[in-house]
C-alpha distance (Angstrom), angle and dihedral (degrees) to the residues before:
residue distance angle dihedral
M1 . . .
G2 3.81 . .
I3 3.75 133.6 .
P4 3.81 111.2 -84.9
V5 3.80 111.2 -116.9
V6 3.79 123.5 -156.8
E7 3.79 113.9 -124.8
Q8 3.79 127.0 -123.6
R9 3.82 116.4 -98.2
R10 3.82 138.7 180.0
F11 3.78 129.1 -147.8
M12 3.79 140.7 156.2
V13 3.82 128.7 -115.4
G14 3.79 106.1 -170.7
K15 3.81 107.0 -53.8
Y16 3.84 92.7 -20.6
E17 3.81 123.7 97.1
I18 3.80 114.8 -143.0
V19 3.81 121.9 -157.8
A20 3.80 113.0 -166.2
R21 3.80 113.8 -160.6
P22 3.83 128.3 173.2
I23 3.79 114.6 -98.8
P24 3.83 108.9 -118.8
G25 3.81 111.4 -103.7
S26 3.77 93.9 18.2
A27 3.79 125.4 103.7
H28 3.79 98.8 -155.6
M29 3.83 111.7 9.0
L30 3.79 121.5 104.0
R31 3.81 133.7 -156.0
Y32 3.80 110.1 -139.5
A33 3.82 110.8 -150.1
I34 3.81 112.5 -162.6
L35 3.80 118.0 -145.9
L36 3.81 129.6 -173.9
G37 3.78 115.0 -168.7
G38 3.82 90.4 -17.0
K39 3.83 91.6 -53.7
H40 3.82 118.5 119.5
I41 3.84 108.9 -125.2
G42 3.79 100.9 169.2
A43 3.79 149.9 -40.8
M44 3.78 136.9 -124.0
A45 3.79 137.8 -172.8
S46 3.81 93.1 -136.5
V47 3.81 130.7 55.3
P48 3.81 105.7 -80.0
T49 3.78 123.2 -132.8
E50 3.80 123.4 -144.8
S51 3.79 88.0 -101.8
D52 3.83 90.4 56.3
C53 3.80 90.1 50.4
R54 3.82 92.6 49.8
F55 3.81 89.3 50.2
L56 3.81 91.2 52.6
E57 3.83 91.0 46.4
K58 3.80 95.2 50.0
P59 3.83 114.6 10.7
P60 3.82 117.6 -162.3
V61 3.80 120.2 -92.9
I62 3.80 112.1 -95.8
P63 3.82 116.8 -149.1
P64 3.81 117.8 -124.6
L65 3.78 116.4 -84.8
K66 3.80 117.3 -99.7
I67 3.78 113.4 -145.7
F68 3.79 107.2 -117.8
S69 3.81 98.1 -151.8
V70 3.81 92.8 58.3
T71 3.81 99.9 39.1
N72 3.82 98.4 44.4
R73 3.80 116.5 55.4
P74 3.80 105.6 154.2
G75 3.77 117.0 -166.9
R76 3.79 96.2 9.7
P77 3.80 122.2 112.4
K78 3.79 121.3 -127.4
K79 3.79 118.1 -101.0
G80 3.80 112.8 -86.0
S81 3.80 95.1 19.2
R82 3.80 121.2 134.5
P83 3.79 118.8 -107.4
P84 3.82 113.4 -101.8
Q85 3.80 116.1 -90.3
P86 3.82 116.4 -120.9
A87 3.78 110.1 -99.7
D88 3.79 118.3 -119.1
S89 3.78 113.6 -121.9
S90 3.79 91.7 -142.6
N91 3.84 97.2 49.7
G92 3.81 88.3 -163.4
M93 3.82 91.2 -67.6
R94 3.77 125.0 108.2
R95 3.76 123.9 -147.2
E96 3.75 119.3 -141.0
P97 3.77 123.4 -161.7
L98 3.82 116.0 -104.0
P99 3.79 118.3 -111.0
P100 3.81 113.4 -106.8
D101 3.82 94.0 -116.0
V102 3.86 93.6 61.4
S103 3.81 115.2 97.8
F104 3.79 131.7 -179.6
G105 3.81 95.5 -150.0
M106 3.81 93.5 -100.8
R107 3.76 121.3 133.2
L108 3.76 118.0 -141.0
S109 3.82 96.3 -167.3
D110 3.81 122.8 100.2
D111 3.84 97.0 -129.4
R112 3.80 102.5 113.7
């Protein structure tokens, strides 16, 4: 009794021709080669949809890569900038002590 092997098959998805061949060393998995006008444009291990085929035919434009180490400098000032001025603790506002009869609704006792 041998290992059952899936046979090769061909079918069309829209204008794309799909050739499903067994993956070597696998009993049931298939490699789906996608052809457009006889030209191989890609392959997948799962059944491709027409959207997958269109993506392989014309992938989206990818913007150029920005180098992270140059563009992101957290915590460092720009060249030529002035050093930060020390912050005043008062900030122009005065704090007055609260009257003893004001409460914030917090209990200070340990009975929980």
